[in-house]
Every structure is written in C-alpha cells, then in structure tokens.
N, CA and C of each residue as an Amber inpcrd file, in Angstrom:
protein
   501
   4.3210000 -71.6590000 -80.2360000   5.1350000 -72.8100000 -79.9080000
   6.5240000 -72.3720000 -79.4330000   7.1460000 -71.4310000 -80.1520000
   8.4740000 -70.9470000 -79.7550000   8.4380000 -70.2900000 -78.3840000
   7.3680000 -69.5940000 -78.1250000   7.2310000 -68.9300000 -76.8350000
   7.2900000 -69.9480000 -75.6840000   6.6090000 -71.0570000 -75.8380000
   6.5940000 -72.0990000 -74.8040000   7.9930000 -72.6750000 -74.6170000
   8.7210000 -72.9130000 -75.6880000  10.0860000 -73.4380000 -75.5850000
  11.0160000 -72.4500000 -74.8770000  10.8630000 -71.1730000 -75.1730000
  11.6970000 -70.1570000 -74.5300000  11.3830000 -70.0920000 -73.0340000
  10.1150000 -70.1060000 -72.6640000   9.7230000 -70.0890000 -71.2560000
  10.2800000 -71.3090000 -70.5340000  10.1730000 -72.4790000 -71.1340000
  10.7130000 -73.6950000 -70.5250000  12.2280000 -73.6230000 -70.3720000
  12.9090000 -73.0760000 -71.3530000  14.3670000 -72.9610000 -71.2780000
  14.7830000 -72.0580000 -70.1240000  14.1230000 -70.9190000 -69.9560000
  14.4650000 -70.0120000 -68.8690000  14.0810000 -70.5830000 -67.5090000
  12.9880000 -71.3110000 -67.4360000  12.6000000 -71.8910000 -66.1540000
  13.5700000 -72.9900000 -65.7440000  14.1210000 -73.7260000 -66.6850000
  15.1000000 -74.7660000 -66.3470000  16.3670000 -74.1460000 -65.7810000
  16.7580000 -72.9950000 -66.3010000  17.9390000 -72.3080000 -65.7970000
  17.7050000 -71.8260000 -64.3670000  16.5250000 -71.2980000 -64.1030000
  16.2650000 -70.7730000 -62.7590000  16.2720000 -71.8780000 -61.7110000
  15.8700000 -73.0960000 -62.0570000  15.8980000 -74.1950000 -61.0920000
  17.3180000 -74.6540000 -60.8040000  18.2490000 -74.3430000 -61.6730000
  19.6220000 -74.7900000 -61.4830000  20.3930000 -73.8920000 -60.5200000
  19.8220000 -72.7660000 -60.1420000  20.5060000 -71.8530000 -59.2430000
  20.5340000 -72.4060000 -57.8250000  21.6340000 -72.1690000 -57.1460000
  21.7740000 -72.6170000 -55.7650000  21.9740000 -71.4090000 -54.8620000
  21.6700000 -71.6020000 -53.5940000  21.8760000 -70.5070000 -52.6580000
  23.3720000 -70.3310000 -52.4080000  23.8070000 -69.1990000 -51.9070000
  25.2390000 -68.9730000 -51.6930000  25.8310000 -69.8750000 -50.6090000
  24.9880000 -70.5380000 -49.8400000  25.4660000 -71.3790000 -48.7470000
  25.2540000 -72.8620000 -49.0340000  25.0320000 -73.2020000 -50.3010000
  24.7920000 -74.5840000 -50.6840000  25.9740000 -75.4530000 -50.2630000
  25.7120000 -76.5080000 -49.5430000  26.7620000 -77.4100000 -49.0800000
  27.3400000 -77.0390000 -47.7260000  27.0200000 -75.8510000 -47.2100000
  27.5350000 -75.4210000 -45.9040000  26.5860000 -75.8860000 -44.8010000
  27.1800000 -76.3310000 -43.6990000  26.4180000 -76.8070000 -42.5440000
  26.9570000 -76.1420000 -41.2830000  26.1350000 -76.1270000 -40.2470000
  26.5340000 -75.4740000 -39.0060000  26.0490000 -76.2990000 -37.8160000
  26.8560000 -76.2760000 -36.7680000  26.4880000 -76.8630000 -35.4790000
  26.5830000 -75.7260000 -34.4700000  25.4950000 -75.4580000 -33.7660000
  25.4560000 -74.3700000 -32.7940000  25.3110000 -74.9750000 -31.3960000
  26.1120000 -74.4610000 -30.4580000  26.0080000 -74.9000000 -29.0660000
  25.7590000 -73.6960000 -28.1650000  25.0850000 -73.9550000 -27.0610000
  24.8720000 -72.9440000 -26.0230000  25.5530000 -73.4810000 -24.7870000
  26.6240000 -72.8270000 -24.3640000  27.4430000 -73.3030000 -23.2510000
  27.1890000 -72.4570000 -22.0120000  26.7600000 -73.1270000 -20.9270000
  26.5080000 -72.4380000 -19.6720000  27.3240000 -73.0800000 -18.5460000
  27.4820000 -72.3070000 -17.4650000  28.2090000 -72.8300000 -16.3000000
  27.2130000 -73.4800000 -15.3270000  27.6850000 -73.8350000 -14.1520000
  26.8400000 -74.5140000 -13.1560000  25.6520000 -73.6620000 -12.7230000
  25.7850000 -72.3360000 -12.8300000  24.6940000 -71.4300000 -12.4530000
  23.8220000 -71.0460000 -13.6540000  23.9910000 -71.7600000 -14.7640000
  23.2520000 -71.5150000 -16.0100000  23.5550000 -70.1530000 -16.6360000
  24.7230000 -69.6180000 -16.3260000  25.1780000 -68.3620000 -16.9270000
  25.9980000 -68.6900000 -18.1740000  25.9440000 -67.8330000 -19.2150000
  26.7060000 -68.1000000 -20.4290000  28.2120000 -68.1350000 -20.1540000
  28.8930000 -69.0840000 -20.7550000  30.3430000 -69.1720000 -20.6320000
  30.9520000 -68.3210000 -21.7460000  31.8040000 -67.3940000 -21.3510000
  32.4430000 -66.4850000 -22.3100000  33.8290000 -67.0040000 -22.6760000
  34.2570000 -66.7580000 -23.8900000  35.5930000 -67.1110000 -24.3720000
  35.9380000 -68.5810000 -24.1580000  34.9990000 -69.4410000 -24.4410000
  35.2020000 -70.8750000 -24.2590000  36.0800000 -71.4520000 -25.3680000
  36.8430000 -72.4470000 -25.0160000  37.6450000 -73.2020000 -25.9800000
  36.8920000 -74.5030000 -26.2520000  36.2040000 -74.5460000 -27.3790000
  35.3860000 -75.7110000 -27.7250000  35.8680000 -76.2350000 -29.0770000
  35.9870000 -77.5450000 -29.1930000  36.3760000 -78.1370000 -30.4760000
  35.3900000 -79.2230000 -30.8850000  35.2900000 -79.3920000 -32.1740000
  34.4820000 -80.4360000 -32.7850000  35.4550000 -81.4660000 -33.3300000
  35.3180000 -82.7030000 -32.9080000  36.2300000 -83.7690000 -33.3280000
  35.4380000 -84.8620000 -34.0340000  35.9490000 -85.2890000 -35.1760000
  35.3770000 -86.4580000 -35.8320000  35.8700000 -87.7000000 -35.0990000
  34.9810000 -88.6780000 -34.9480000  35.3370000 -89.9250000 -34.2620000
  34.8320000 -91.1200000 -35.0640000  35.4280000 -92.2690000 -34.7760000
  34.9680000 -93.5440000 -35.3140000  34.8340000 -93.5740000 -36.8310000
  35.8640000 -93.1530000 -37.5190000  35.8570000 -93.2530000 -38.9800000
  37.1500000 -93.9330000 -39.4220000  37.1460000 -95.2520000 -39.5380000
  38.3510000 -95.9640000 -39.9540000  38.7560000 -95.6670000 -41.3990000
  37.8700000 -95.0340000 -42.1630000  38.1630000 -94.6980000 -43.5580000
  38.5420000 -93.2320000 -43.7390000  38.8360000 -92.5300000 -42.6530000
  39.0930000 -91.0860000 -42.7090000  40.2140000 -90.7190000 -43.6730000
  41.2390000 -91.5130000 -43.7720000  42.3510000 -91.2040000 -44.6740000
  41.9790000 -91.3890000 -46.1380000  40.8630000 -92.0600000 -46.4050000
  40.4030000 -92.2810000 -47.7830000  39.4020000 -91.2230000 -48.2280000
  39.0390000 -90.3000000 -47.3560000  38.0630000 -89.2640000 -47.7060000
  38.6710000 -88.3140000 -48.7470000  37.9830000 -88.1420000 -49.8390000
  38.4120000 -87.1790000 -50.8550000  38.0460000 -85.7730000 -50.3840000
  38.8470000 -84.8040000 -50.7270000  38.6100000 -83.3800000 -50.4650000
  38.7360000 -82.9670000 -49.0070000  38.6970000 -83.8910000 -48.0790000
  38.8440000 -83.5600000 -46.6700000  39.3710000 -84.8000000 -45.9460000
  40.6530000 -85.0740000 -46.1530000  41.2950000 -86.2880000 -45.6410000
  41.5350000 -86.2320000 -44.1420000  41.4330000 -87.3930000 -43.5160000
  41.7730000 -87.5230000 -42.1040000  40.6230000 -87.1790000 -41.1880000
  40.8050000 -87.5280000 -39.9160000  39.8050000 -87.1880000 -38.9110000
  39.7760000 -85.6730000 -38.7180000  38.6080000 -85.0990000 -38.7630000
  38.4610000 -83.6430000 -38.6760000  38.5510000 -83.1420000 -37.2410000
  39.0860000 -81.9610000 -37.0930000  39.0890000 -81.2360000 -35.8350000
  38.8390000 -79.7740000 -36.1810000  37.7540000 -79.2170000 -35.6650000
  37.3720000 -77.8400000 -35.9820000  37.1050000 -77.0760000 -34.7010000
  37.4210000 -75.8100000 -34.7130000  37.1560000 -74.9400000 -33.5650000
  35.7680000 -74.3290000 -33.6730000  35.1930000 -74.0350000 -32.5200000
  33.9380000 -73.2930000 -32.4520000  34.2720000 -71.8190000 -32.2640000
  33.4290000 -70.9550000 -32.8430000  33.5750000 -69.5050000 -32.7360000
  32.2430000 -68.9140000 -32.3080000  32.2640000 -67.6810000 -31.8220000
  30.9960000 -67.0000000 -31.5540000  30.1730000 -67.0450000 -32.8370000
  28.8840000 -67.2930000 -32.7240000  28.0440000 -67.5240000 -33.8940000
  28.1100000 -66.3610000 -34.8830000  27.9550000 -65.1490000 -34.3960000
  27.9470000 -63.9850000 -35.2970000  29.2900000 -63.8550000 -36.0230000
  30.3900000 -64.1070000 -35.3200000  31.7060000 -64.0350000 -35.9620000
  31.8450000 -65.0940000 -37.0430000  31.3880000 -66.3010000 -36.7580000
  31.4770000 -67.3680000 -37.7600000  30.6420000 -67.0280000 -38.9850000
  29.4090000 -66.5840000 -38.7770000  28.5420000 -66.2740000 -39.9150000
  29.1050000 -65.1430000 -40.7640000  29.6930000 -64.1450000 -40.1350000
  30.1670000 -62.9830000 -40.8980000  31.5640000 -63.1500000 -41.4910000
  32.3880000 -64.0100000 -40.9240000  33.7640000 -64.1100000 -41.4390000
  34.2610000 -65.5260000 -41.6640000  33.5900000 -66.5340000 -41.1330000
  34.1510000 -67.8770000 -41.1840000  33.4620000 -68.8560000 -42.1000000
  32.5210000 -68.4060000 -42.9070000  31.8650000 -69.3200000 -43.8330000
  32.7110000 -69.4780000 -45.0930000  32.2290000 -70.2730000 -46.0000000
  33.0020000 -70.6440000 -47.1760000  32.8120000 -69.6770000 -48.3430000
  32.1400000 -68.5550000 -48.1130000  31.9530000 -67.5750000 -49.1740000
  32.6230000 -66.2680000 -48.7650000  32.9980000 -65.4890000 -49.7390000
  33.5810000 -64.1690000 -49.4870000  32.4630000 -63.1440000 -49.6010000
  32.2730000 -62.3810000 -48.5430000  31.2150000 -61.3850000 -48.5530000
  31.5950000 -60.2370000 -47.6340000  31.1710000 -59.0420000 -48.0060000
  31.4030000 -57.8790000 -47.1530000  30.1310000 -57.4750000 -46.4270000
  29.0310000 -58.1790000 -46.7020000  27.7830000 -57.8140000 -46.0500000
  27.6750000 -58.4830000 -44.6790000  26.7650000 -57.9850000 -43.8760000
  26.4890000 -58.5380000 -42.5580000  25.5820000 -59.7570000 -42.7470000
  26.1880000 -60.9280000 -42.9200000  25.4270000 -62.1440000 -43.1870000
  24.5280000 -62.4800000 -42.0030000  25.0440000 -62.3510000 -40.7850000
  24.2300000 -62.6400000 -39.5970000  23.0130000 -61.7210000 -39.5580000
  23.1970000 -60.4580000 -39.8530000  22.0820000 -59.5140000 -39.8370000
  21.0800000 -59.7720000 -40.9480000  21.5690000 -60.1860000 -42.0980000
  20.6920000 -60.4000000 -43.2480000  19.9000000 -61.7000000 -43.1470000
  20.5460000 -62.7920000 -42.7780000  19.9010000 -64.0980000 -42.7980000
  19.5230000 -64.6270000 -41.4160000  19.9830000 -63.9470000 -40.3690000
  19.7620000 -64.4900000 -39.0290000  19.2790000 -63.4180000 -38.0540000
  18.6290000 -62.3870000 -38.5630000  18.1670000 -61.2950000 -37.7030000
  17.1920000 -61.7730000 -36.6360000  16.4260000 -62.8300000 -36.9360000
  15.4540000 -63.3470000 -35.9710000  15.9650000 -64.5670000 -35.2090000
  17.2680000 -64.8310000 -35.2870000  17.8490000 -65.9760000 -34.5750000
  18.0360000 -65.6320000 -33.0940000  17.8020000 -66.5950000 -32.2410000
  17.9380000 -66.3870000 -30.7970000  19.3300000 -66.7300000 -30.2940000
  20.1960000 -67.2210000 -31.1630000  21.4930000 -67.7440000 -30.7260000
  22.6860000 -66.8800000 -31.1430000  22.5090000 -65.5890000 -31.1710000
  23.6100000 -64.6990000 -31.5400000  24.2800000 -64.0580000 -30.3300000
  23.7830000 -64.3430000 -29.1410000  24.2940000 -63.6850000 -27.9330000
  25.4250000 -64.4260000 -27.2520000  25.6760000 -64.0390000 -26.0110000
  26.7530000 -64.6130000 -25.2090000  26.5060000 -66.0960000 -24.9460000
  27.5730000 -66.8680000 -24.9720000  27.4920000 -68.2880000 -24.6590000
  27.1180000 -69.1710000 -25.8340000  26.8630000 -68.5780000 -26.9960000
  26.5210000 -69.3540000 -28.1920000  27.7350000 -69.4150000 -29.1160000
  28.0520000 -70.6240000 -29.5320000  29.2110000 -70.8630000 -30.3860000
  28.7960000 -71.7640000 -31.5470000  29.5570000 -71.6880000 -32.6420000
  29.2250000 -72.5090000 -33.8140000  30.4870000 -72.9700000 -34.5250000
  30.3490000 -74.1130000 -35.1610000  31.3820000 -74.6400000 -36.0570000
  30.7030000 -74.9080000 -37.3920000  31.4160000 -74.6580000 -38.4750000
  30.8480000 -74.8920000 -39.7960000  31.5230000 -76.0880000 -40.4530000
  30.7670000 -76.7360000 -41.3180000  31.2580000 -77.8810000 -42.0720000
  30.9110000 -77.6920000 -43.5420000  31.8550000 -77.9760000 -44.4000000
  31.5610000 -77.9870000 -45.8280000  30.8920000 -79.3210000 -46.1570000
  30.4270000 -79.4690000 -47.3810000  29.8050000 -80.7230000 -47.7870000
  30.7850000 -81.8900000 -47.6360000  32.0530000 -81.6740000 -47.9740000
  33.0640000 -82.7220000 -47.8700000  33.4370000 -83.0100000 -46.4210000
  33.1400000 -82.0890000 -45.5220000  33.4210000 -82.3130000 -44.1040000
  32.2430000 -82.9720000 -43.3900000  31.0390000 -82.7350000 -43.8720000
  29.8750000 -83.3880000 -43.2720000  29.8430000 -84.8670000 -43.6530000
  30.1730000 -85.1570000 -44.8900000  30.1950000 -86.5230000 -45.3980000
  31.5870000 -86.8570000 -45.8980000  32.0700000 -88.0310000 -45.5620000
  33.3360000 -88.5270000 -46.0960000  33.0240000 -89.0780000 -47.4840000
  33.6160000 -88.4870000 -48.5060000  33.3810000 -88.9060000 -49.8840000
  34.5460000 -89.8060000 -50.3050000  34.2530000 -91.0840000 -50.5160000
  35.2920000 -92.0550000 -50.8460000  35.1530000 -92.4450000 -52.3100000
  36.2260000 -92.2260000 -53.0800000  36.2120000 -92.5550000 -54.5050000
  36.0730000 -94.0630000 -54.6920000  35.2540000 -94.4460000 -55.6700000
  35.0600000 -95.8630000 -55.9850000  35.7610000 -96.1950000 -57.3010000
  35.8180000 -97.4620000 -57.6190000  36.4910000 -97.9170000 -58.8420000
  35.8150000 -97.4410000 -60.1170000  34.5230000 -97.1490000 -60.0730000
  33.7990000 -96.7280000 -61.2780000  33.6910000 -95.2070000 -61.3990000
  34.6920000 -94.4850000 -60.8930000  34.7450000 -93.0140000 -60.9860000
  33.5360000 -92.3240000 -60.3640000  33.0650000 -92.8680000 -59.2830000
  31.9470000 -92.2850000 -58.5430000  32.3890000 -92.1440000 -57.0880000
  31.4910000 -91.7400000 -56.2210000  31.8080000 -91.6090000 -54.8010000
  30.8160000 -92.3930000 -53.9550000  31.3260000 -92.9200000 -52.8760000
  30.5100000 -93.5340000 -51.8400000  30.5680000 -92.5590000 -50.6620000
  29.4110000 -92.2650000 -50.0820000  29.3530000 -91.2910000 -48.9900000
  29.2270000 -91.9980000 -47.6480000  30.0420000 -91.5610000 -46.7000000
  29.9750000 -92.0770000 -45.3350000  29.7060000 -90.8820000 -44.4240000
  28.5960000 -90.9440000 -43.6950000  28.2490000 -89.8660000 -42.7610000
  29.3040000 -89.8070000 -41.6670000  29.8390000 -88.6310000 -41.4110000
  30.8460000 -88.4700000 -40.3610000  30.1520000 -88.3570000 -39.0010000
  30.8180000 -88.8320000 -37.9790000  30.3090000 -88.8000000 -36.6170000
  31.1940000 -87.8470000 -35.8120000  30.5710000 -86.9980000 -34.9820000
  31.3120000 -85.9680000 -34.2690000  31.0380000 -85.9860000 -32.7660000
  32.0140000 -85.4600000 -32.0330000  31.8710000 -85.1840000 -30.6050000
  32.3900000 -83.7760000 -30.3550000  31.8280000 -83.1400000 -29.3210000
  32.2420000 -81.7950000 -28.9240000  33.0610000 -81.9170000 -27.6490000
  34.2140000 -81.2510000 -27.6370000  35.0830000 -81.2430000 -26.4660000
  35.0960000 -79.8370000 -25.8800000  34.7520000 -79.7370000 -24.5950000
  34.7650000 -78.4690000 -23.8800000  35.3950000 -78.7420000 -22.5220000
  36.6400000 -78.2930000 -22.3400000  37.3620000 -78.6050000 -21.1200000
  37.5470000 -80.1080000 -21.0270000  37.1530000 -80.6910000 -19.9160000
  37.2720000 -82.1370000 -19.7530000  35.9610000 -82.8610000 -20.0770000
  34.9940000 -82.1430000 -20.6280000  33.6930000 -82.7250000 -20.9800000
  33.6650000 -83.1010000 -22.4640000  32.9770000 -84.2150000 -22.7470000
  32.7920000 -84.6770000 -24.1250000  31.2990000 -84.8840000 -24.3420000
  30.7910000 -84.3480000 -25.4590000  29.3730000 -84.4400000 -25.7870000
  29.2210000 -85.0020000 -27.1960000  28.3910000 -86.0160000 -27.3590000
  28.1230000 -86.5710000 -28.6870000  27.2340000 -85.6030000 -29.4650000
  27.4380000 -85.5510000 -30.7780000  26.6210000 -84.6980000 -31.6450000
  25.6200000 -85.5770000 -32.3820000  24.3460000 -85.3370000 -32.1270000
  23.2970000 -86.0420000 -32.8540000  23.2910000 -85.4940000 -34.2890000
  23.2290000 -86.3610000 -35.2970000  23.2200000 -85.8670000 -36.6920000
  22.1160000 -84.8470000 -36.9820000  21.0130000 -84.8960000 -36.2280000
  19.9320000 -83.9290000 -36.4520000  20.3160000 -82.5260000 -35.9720000
  21.4320000 -82.3990000 -35.2670000  21.9120000 -81.0910000 -34.7960000
  22.8820000 -80.4400000 -35.7690000  23.0840000 -81.0630000 -36.9230000
  23.9150000 -80.4890000 -37.9840000  22.9490000 -79.9220000 -39.0210000
  22.9390000 -78.6030000 -39.1520000  21.9480000 -77.9280000 -39.9880000
  22.5550000 -77.4140000 -41.2870000  21.8330000 -77.6250000 -42.3610000
  22.2100000 -77.0510000 -43.6480000  21.9300000 -75.5500000 -43.6160000
  22.8600000 -74.7670000 -44.1570000  22.6560000 -73.3230000 -44.2430000
  21.9920000 -72.9020000 -45.5440000  21.7860000 -73.8520000 -46.4560000
  21.1130000 -73.5100000 -47.7070000  19.7180000 -72.9970000 -47.3650000
  19.3630000 -71.8730000 -47.9110000  18.0930000 -71.2440000 -47.5860000
  16.9050000 -72.0730000 -48.0520000  17.1350000 -73.0040000 -48.9730000
  16.0790000 -73.9180000 -49.3950000  15.6810000 -74.8790000 -48.2900000
  16.5200000 -75.0170000 -47.2760000  16.2200000 -75.8900000 -46.1350000
  15.4130000 -75.1690000 -45.0650000  15.2430000 -73.8680000 -45.2160000
  14.4590000 -73.0850000 -44.2620000  15.2490000 -71.9240000 -43.6890000
  14.5480000 -71.1100000 -42.9180000  15.1810000 -69.9530000 -42.2800000
  16.1850000 -70.4300000 -41.2440000  17.2270000 -69.6590000 -41.0350000
  18.2510000 -70.0310000 -40.0690000  17.7280000 -70.0100000 -38.6400000
  16.6310000 -69.3360000 -38.3980000  16.0590000 -69.3110000 -37.0530000
  15.5390000 -70.6900000 -36.6340000  15.4430000 -71.6460000 -37.5690000
  15.0120000 -73.0050000 -37.2510000  16.0960000 -73.7910000 -36.5150000
  17.3200000 -73.3030000 -36.5650000  18.4580000 -73.9980000 -35.9580000
  18.3130000 -74.0040000 -34.4470000  18.4040000 -75.1900000 -33.8630000
  18.3000000 -75.3260000 -32.4140000  19.6810000 -75.6400000 -31.8410000
  20.1730000 -74.7890000 -30.9420000  21.4890000 -75.0320000 -30.3420000
  21.4880000 -76.2850000 -29.4710000  22.6280000 -76.9240000 -29.4100000
  22.8450000 -78.0230000 -28.4830000  23.1420000 -77.3860000 -27.1320000
  22.3980000 -77.7390000 -26.1100000  22.5880000 -77.1850000 -24.7710000
  23.6890000 -77.9700000 -24.0530000  24.7520000 -77.2700000 -23.6560000
  25.8730000 -77.8860000 -22.9500000  26.1060000 -77.1600000 -21.6360000
  26.4300000 -77.9070000 -20.6040000  26.6940000 -77.3070000 -19.3050000
  28.0660000 -77.7570000 -18.8080000  28.8180000 -76.8180000 -18.2570000
  30.1370000 -77.1300000 -17.6950000  30.0320000 -77.4010000 -16.1970000
  28.9710000 -78.0290000 -15.7610000  28.7750000 -78.3280000 -14.3230000
  29.9320000 -79.1120000 -13.7770000
C-alpha cells in the first residue's frame, strides 16, 4: 500500500514540471523582395492594435511594440530564459526558417494575452491583436501564426513562417 502512495506522489510531481519555454510564443516571418529574394537587415516591427483596454493590462501595460530579429539570434539570445547553450541548434536543428530573410518576434504569456485584474482577485484574459510593419507595408497577424514554444505543443519545426513580400 505504501509503495502505491509513494509512486503516486512522485508521478504527481513529474506532471507539475514545465518546459523551459512555458508561456513563450513566437511569430516567424519570411520577408522577400519583388524578385522573391530574401530581404537582409530588414526593420520589421510587431504592433498591437485595437485594444482599448491596453492600459489596464497587468504585467504588460499599454499597446505593445516589438522588434523582429533574425530567428537564430532571437532563439539564442532574445528569449525569456538565461542559457549559454545553442537553443536554436538544440530545439530547432530541423527548422527550415533559420536562414536569410527569416525574422521572429517573441511574446511572453502576458504579451500574448492582456490580463485584466477583476474585482474578485482573478484575471480576465483578452487576446491581443497584432499587425506587422515592414517599411510602408502593414500585414495583419492571424492568431494561428502565433506559436507556443513549449515543447509540449510540439517540435519547433511545426512553426510556419508568415510569407511577406516587399513588392
């Protein structure tokens, strides 16, 4: 009987573990020019839009504005964890979006969802809406293009970049 209780206790602890990227999300874009060549050193920003409650968001107040970085650089240095390992090499070795013209922006859990405190000491969640700005072009971000980095959601190679053209 004691053996069963001990096994159950240890199994409950193991289910409580989270991946190191729990709550982290990523948006990946592939930016090409009129000739379908990768655009290098692009200035791309992610802007939150249409959130009249942005100033009420807990942990991430106001309308968000985030820069995009080369995907490999973001994965290795711009995520919300401190690591000296090659995260892109370890978790994204089979990803097709690590080359030229691919950029990414990351969002924390509080940046993906606006968390608004309620009167009963709880939170109401409002999904944030985003647009991508590249030069004079504006592109809407479909919520399905925001991917969780938690490994429980699948391999990072499942991430599909948003195709953008500077035509």
